N, C-alpha and C positions, 0 to 999 in steps of 0.2 A: 376134308374140312369137316370138323367136328359140329355137333347139333348146336351147340351153344353160339359158336360163329356164325354159323348159317342162319340162326335166329335174328342174331345181332344185324348182320350186315343186311339182311332181307328188308328188316324194317328200318330203312333210313329215312331221314327228312331231308329233302331237296327244297332249297329256297331259291326261287327264281321269281324277283320282282319284276315282270313282263313290262317292258317299255312300248310295245305295241301289240295289241290283241291279234290272235290268228284270223284270218280271213278265211272262214267256212264257204265252200262254194266258189265256182268259177273256174276252177283248175283240178287236175290231178296228178300224181306222180307215174310215171311211165315206168321209172326206175330210179333208184338210189344205189349209188355204189359208194363204200366207205374203204378207203386204204389208208393205212398207217404204218409206218417205219418207228418202232418202240426203240430208244436209244437206252444205253445201261445207266444213264443218270435220269431215266424216268421221263425225258423229254421226248413227245410224239411228234414227229412229223406227219400231218393228216391232209389228205385230199379227199374232198367229196364231190361228187359227180351227180348233178340233179337233172335227169330228163323230165320236163313238165310240159304238159298239155293244157293250155289256157282255152277253155270253153267260153269264156266272156272276157272282153277287154280289161287289161290289167297293165300297170305300170312295169310290173316286174317281180322280183322274188327278195324275199329277206330270209335272214338266218341269224339266230342269236345263242349264245352260249352264256349260261351263268360263271360270274367269276368266282362265286364261293358255293360250297357243298358242305354237307354234313355226313358224317358218319358216325355210328356208334360201334365201340369196340368193347370187348371183354378184357380189363386190365388186370385180371385177378392174378395172373401169373407174373406181373411185374414187379421188380425188386422193390422191396420196401412197402408193398402195399398190403400185405397180409402178415407183417412181422408180428402181430399180436392175435394172429387166428388161435381161438382156443384149440387144445387136443391136435395141432397140428394140421386141422382141417381147413382146406382154401374156401374164403367167403367170396361168393361171387360178387363182381363189382363191374359195373357198367358205365362207362364215361362217353360223353358226346364229344368228338372231335371237329374241328371245325379247318377246313382246307381252303385256302385262296390259291387260285391258278393264275397263269398268265398267257394270254393268245398273243402271239408275235408273228411278225413278217406275213401279213395277208397278202395273197396273190389271189386274182379274181380275173375270172374269163366268163364272157356272156353278155356284156353291157357294161356301162359307166356305174361306179359304185361308191359309196361311202363306208368307211369304217369307223365305228366309235366304242366308246365305254360310256354307257348311260344307264344310270339306275341299278347298277351292280350287273349289268350284261353286255357282253361283247357283241355288237351287232354290226352284221354285214347287210347294206341295204342295195340290191342291184337294180338298175333299170333307171330309166330317163323319166323324169316327172313331167316333162312335157310331151311325152310321147306314150302310147297304148299299143299293147301286143296282144295277139290271139294265136292260138295254133300251138305249134311244138317249138320248145328252146330247149336249150341247154345252158346250164350254170355249172362252172367248175369253181370250187373254193379250196384253196390251200392255205394252211397255216401250221404254225408250231404251237404245240400244247403243252406247257411247262408244270409239271405236276410238283409240288413240294415235297420236303421229306415226310414220310407217313408217320412218323414218331412212333413207330413199333419196334421195340427192342429184339424180339425173337424170330420175326418172319417179315417179308415181304409180300406184296399181293397185286393182283391186277384185278380192279373193280372198276369197270368202264362200260359207260351207255354208249354204245355205237349208234342206236337209233332212239330217238326220244320219244318219249309218250306224248309231247306237244307238238308232234306232226298231226294237224286236223283233217287232212285229207287221206283216201286210200292211196296205196302204194301198190302198184301190180307187181314190182319185182325189186328185191332187195338184196344186195350182194355186200360182202364185206372180206377183207384181207388184212391181216396184221403180221407183220414180218418184226421178229425180235433180232437186236444186233448180236445178243448173248444166246447159246443154245438154252432152248428151255428143259427142265428136268425129263427124264424118261416117261415118268407117269404123270405127266402134265394133261396129255389128252384124257386120262381117266378121271383126273380130279378137276378139270373144268367144269364150271356149272354155267347153265344158261338160265336166265330168268327172263321172260318174254310174255308180253300181254299189257294191261292197262297197270297203272302206277300201282305199285306195291303186290304184284303178283309174283308167287313164289314158284311157278311151274313154268314149264315152256309150251305155252298156251298158242303162240304163233306159229309152232312146230318148225321151229329154226333146224337147218341140217348143217352140221359143224364137222370140219374136218382139222386135225391138227398133225403136223408132221415136221421134227427136227425143230426148226426156230420160226414155224408159219402156223397160223391159224386163220382158215377160211370157212366160209360157209354161205348161206342163203336161204331165202325165205320169199314165198309168193304170197299174193293177195293179203299184204297186212291191211287189217282195218285200221280205221283212223283213231288216233290216241293209243296205240299199240307200240310198245316199243321192245328194245333188245338190250338187255345187259348181261356183261360176261364177268365172272368171277373165278379166281383161282388163287391159292396160297403158292407163295415162291420161297425159296429158300432164302435165309437170312443173306443181307448182302449180296442179294441177287443185284439190286440197284445200287450204285455206288456214286457219290458226287452229286447226289440230289440237292436242289436248291433248299437252302436253309435260312432262317431268319438271322439277320446280323444282330446280335446283344450288345454290341460295344456301347451303343447308345444307352441302352437301360442300366447297364453297370456303372457308365459315367454318371446319369443323373441319381441313380442310387447311392454312388459314392457322395456326390454333392449335397444331397438331402442329408446323409448321415453328418456330413461336415458341419451344416448349417445347425443342423440339431444340437450339436454340441457347443457350437458358438452361441446361439441364443440361450440355451441353458446356461452357459458361463457367465453372459453379461447381465442375465436376470438373476442369478442368484448374486451377483456382486450389488445389484441395485437393493436399495433398503427403502422400502416405501416408509418405515417410521410408524411408531406406536404412540398413542395418545395416552396420557396418564389422567384416569378420570380424577377428577376434584368435586366433592359434592357442594352445590351452588344452591343458594335459596332465591336468587335474582339472575334475571338474564343479563349478559355482559353489558356492560354500560356503552351507550352510543352505538349500538348495534341493534337496527330493527329487526323485526320478525322476518320479513323477505329476506334480510341478508342472511339470518340464520338457516334459513332455508335453502340460499345458495351456498352457503359454506359447507351444509350436511352433504351434498351430491354435486355440487358444482354445476349446477343448472337451477333454472327456475321454472316452476309451474302454476297451475291454478290456484293450489292453496297457499302458495307463498303470498301472491298478490292478494287474494280474499283475506289473509290475514292483517294487511295494511289498514283494512277499514276498522276494526277496533282498535288497532293500533294507534291511527290517526286520531280516532274519539278520544281514547285515554290521553293524548296528548294536547287535547282541546281544540284540534281543527275542524271538527265535525260533529255533529250529533245524528243519532238515528232514530227512525221511527217506523214501527211497524204497519203497514196497512193491509187489511183482509180485501180481497177482491174476489168476485166471483169468477169461476171458471167452468165452461161448458154451459149447456142449456137443458132446460126441463130436469127429468130425473137424474140425468147425469151430471147436474150442476153441483158444484163443490168450492168450498172457500180455499182460497191460495193467499199465503202471505207474499207480499213485496216488502221491499224496505227503501224509505224514503231518506236520503242523505241530504243534510243542511249544512251547507259551508259556513262555518264562523269565523274563520280568519285565514289569511294567506299563511304559504309555508315562508321561513325566513329566506332571503336571498342566498344564503350559503347552503340551502337543502340540497341532498344529491341530486343529480339528473333523474334518477328513475322516479324518486317521489315526485318531483315536479310534474312528471308524464303521467302517473297516476291520477293526481289531482286534476290535471288537464281532461283526463279521460272522464272523470266523474262530471266535471263542472265546467266544461267547456263553453255551455250557453246559458246557463243559470246557475244560481247558488243553490237551488233546491232541484233534486232530480230522484227519479225511482230508478232503480237499478235495472228493471225489467224493460225500461224505456230507452235505454242508451243505444241499443241497435248493434250490428256487427262492426266490428273494428278490429279485425286480426293484425293489421299491419302495425296499429298502435301498441297493441300488446307484444307484439313482437320488438318494437323498439323499447318497451319498457324491459324487457327480458334482456335485450343486449344492453342496456344502460345499466342495468342492475349487475351485469357480468364485468363492465368496465370499472365498477366499484372497487374492483379486487385487483389492483396491479401494483406493480413495484413492492413495497414493502408488505402489502396485504395479499400479494399473489399467493393462491392457493396450492397449486401444484407446479413440478417441473418435469416434463415429460422427455423422457430419454430417447434421443432419435437413433431408435434401432430397428423401425419397422421397414426399413429398406430390406432387413435380413429376413423378415418374415414374409415380404411380398417376393423375395428369391425362394424362399422356403416353398411357398406355394408353387411357385413355378416348377421349381425341381421335383418336390413331390408328385404333382400332378403329371409330370413327363414320365417319373419313375412308376407311376401306375399305368399310364397309358401305354407305355413300351413293353410292360410286363406280359407280353404276349409271344406265342411262337406261331402266329398266323401271319402277322406281316408288322413290320417294326413301325412303319408310318400309315397306319390305318385312320385316316382323318376322320371317318364317321364315328368310330370309338373315342377318338380325341374328345370331339365334343361332348359326348355322354359322360365320358370320365371326367372331364372338365367340371360339368354341371354335379355330378355327383360327390367330386371331392370337395368342390367348393362348398357344400352344404356344412360338413361338420368342423371344417378347417377356418375359412374366411369368417362364416357366421360365428363361431365359437371365438375366434382371436378378437374380433370387432366387440362383441358383445362382452368378452372378461374384461377388455380394456376400458370400455364405457362403465361397467360395474364396478371396478376398483374405486373410483370416486366415493362410493359410498360402504366401501368395506370397514371404515372406522366407525361408521354408525350403526350398521346393521349388524356387524359381528359375522360369525362363521356360520350361523344357522341358515340365512337365506342363499349365502353363497353355497353351502353344501347341496341344497335344493337344486339350484340351478345348474350344479357341476353333475347331478344325478340325470337331469333333465337332457342336457347336452350329451351327455355320455349314452343314454339311451338312443338319443339321435344318432350319434356316431355309429352305434353298434348297428342300428337298421340300415344305415347307408353302407356301412361295410358289406352287410349281409346282402343288400343289393348288388355290390361290387362283386361278391363271390358267386353269386349266381349267374351273373349277365356277362362278366368278362374275363374272370380266370378260365385261362384254357388248362386241360390237362397237360402237364410237362412243362408249365410257365416257370420262369426262374424265382419269382415269389409264390409260392403256395397259399394256402389260406393261413397257416400257422405264420410265415413270414409276413405276409400283408396284414394280419392282425396285428403285429408287433410294429409295423410301420403307423397303421392307424392310430395306435395307443401313443406311440411316441410322439406324433405329430399333435395329437389331440393334447396330451399334457403339456407339451410345448407352448401351445394357444392359449392354455390356463396362465402359463407365465406371463403373458401380455401385461397382467395388472401390476406386475412389478415395475414397469417401466413408468408407471405414473406415480412419481416421488411427491410425498406431501411436504410442503415447507414447514419450516418452524412455526411460522403465524398459525398455519393451518392445525397442526398438531396442538399448539396450546390453545386454540379456541376450541377444538373438538373435545379436549379434555374436560374443558369448563362445560360444554353444551352437553356432552355424556353424563356428567355430574348433576346438571340440572335436569337433563331429562328423568335420571334415576330418581331424583327426588319429587318431580312431579308423579312419578310412577307409585313411588312407596312412602310419601310424607305422611308422619304422623298427626293425628289431629291436634295435639298438643301444639306442635310446632307450627301448624297452619294458622291456630286459632291466635298464638300470639303475633305472627307475622300479620294477620287480618287486622288485629287489634292496634299495633302500631302503624299500619296503612290501611285506612279504609278501602282504598282502592286497590289492594294487593291483587284479589282474584281477578280483576279486570286487566290489570297490567301483564300479568301472566298469560292471561286467555289467549292472546295472539299467539305466543310461542307454543302454548298447548296444541294450537291447531296445526302449526308446522310440525311438530313432533307426531301427529296424528294421535294426541291424547286428549282430544276436547271433551268426550264422553267422561273419560277417567278424572278428569280436573273438575268436571261439574260435580261427578259423585262424590268426590273428596270434601267437598263442600255442603254435603247433605244436611247435616246436623251443625253446621256454624252459619252464624248469622251473617249474611252479607247484605249490607245497604244497596239499594238500586242506585245505579249510577245516573248522573244527571244527564248523560249523553245519550241514553237509550230509554225510548219511550215504548212501552208495550200496548197492543191494541187490546189486551184484557187485563185488569188489574191483577197483578200477581206479586207476590212479596216472599223473600228468603229464597229457598231452594227450587221452589216452582219457578221464580223468575229467572234464576241463573241457568235453570235446564232449559227455559224455553228460550232465552237469549242465546245460549249456545247451538240450541238445534236450529232456530230460524235463521240467526246470523250464517251459520255454515251452509245450511241448504239453500238457502234464498241467494245469498252472494256468490256461492258456488256456481250455482246454475246459471245466474247471470254472467259471470265472469267465462264461464264455459261457452256461453252462448256469442258472447262479445269476441272470445279469442278461438272460437272452434277447436279449443283443447280439451280433451276429456281426461287427461291425466291429472291425478291428485292423490295425496297421500291421506288414506280412509281416517275419519273422525274415530274409528272404533279400534285402532290398532295396526297393526304392521303387516328193296324191293326191287321190281322192274322198275327202270328210271333211276337207280341209285347210283352213287359212285361219281366220278368225274365225267366229263363230257356232256352228253345229254343237251338240254336246250330245246330248241323246237325251230319252226319257220313257218312260212305263208307268203300271200302273195298282198301285193298293195297297190 
């Protein structure tokens, strides 16, 4: 055994989440006898005999064996590992291997018993819960211990703990006998190594005496201290063990094939779906008969705070209400400061044929009186929700905005098959349910989140363009990369069908297909026409020349105020006010400022106070904070092991 292999194998990690803690005191082991028949498929028939003296009353004895253990192997000589090594020099590479064993056919003598798999441990619990025992007792445990394929191409090995470091009481005598079906190599006795002592010990501290002859290994130790174990290691020729248990990969390849098929199908249907493009046309006025709230809904197929807030100046410009600023004191003492509230006065009722959402907004403001302060309305989230739903119902039939292609069943199937592809990408156990849970969570993050987010965001692609979409794409790609890295670190076993490169390709392919979800949200011709006009109108608000604005304002003294609600929806309130810095704008008759102002100062104050005060009030009413901003856009290693104690 070379130095590297010895170093690697001695420093093993043994995971054993104990379902019961060992009971120190109250008994000791007169002797433990460990006998095993090792078959050519690396299946061990094991018989353990425990002679125990209970010095205090106990119910009996328990024994547990970990279902999973870990070993570190030097894989430097494996095919394909060092194909790029410089100057032909082999680069050392250490990989952790996970092995999952089976314990079958339990037979127990010495009392009634239970055998179970709990918390990753096979547990024998011997004794009667209604009776206690003292004195000397013998317990015999027989079981079949099934090793999986070791996944090493150039050699086999024996690496087995015959006495665990988790026996917490002293052992007066320990005996062992291992009989192999196949003859052992002639030099086996010279190459076998014994690691004994506390966990991680590299030497034979327990002073185990060992004999090897033909196909048999036997030995003994006396006066073994608590938590001192014995582990045997020796390399064996390649294919010494034949027919060892291997993971059935048929399910993995089946799920992989289905995933690839679904990726192709979704890509095909997505590329055939055409969301459509809006042709921008410069507009000086908002679309006739379309309120600012409706424009907000057309933009993103949803309604939010700013859409409802914009209706306040829109109603005012239509002659339905007037607005008055009121300054109130907020706080006490040196912390007192002025705060602006808005008082709304209803001037007339809406016509009978007004849209339902407009009726609901007016009812929200004036349900008790014709004069109301916004900040006194109180919390009415249900009413706000009714307004939003009513606004959405305004876009049906010929005014419908989008037609969603019904291909999301394919996305659900893709998530299931891709998740199962990743979950079964293992050489440890095809159906490892604990891993299934974790992989489901990990894989759900980049895929489901990305699919839903992309589909929802597709409604504003026409409005925002490619810039914000690219930022979101980069953010989601970064999240996907982090999640993929977590998958590589935690779940991919050395030798798995999909290595890091192949898994990366699968991650990226599914991520890109998730991005195609937006193409199934197809815009109607009505929306494309309206978005062309709205984009042109927005462009004009952003880039209008002074001379053009002056002419429009002269032709219609209320032009600034008619456009203001739409500028709020576009997120251009500050921009719209700044454009009129040097243009004379008369104060509207429907807005009264708390401080006498004229011209630009008045328009700036109106814009600022209206947006901040009304937005704050509506946010409180609706509990909805979303808005478009007004500013823009060793010993103890190997198999076996475990432990035992009294209960």
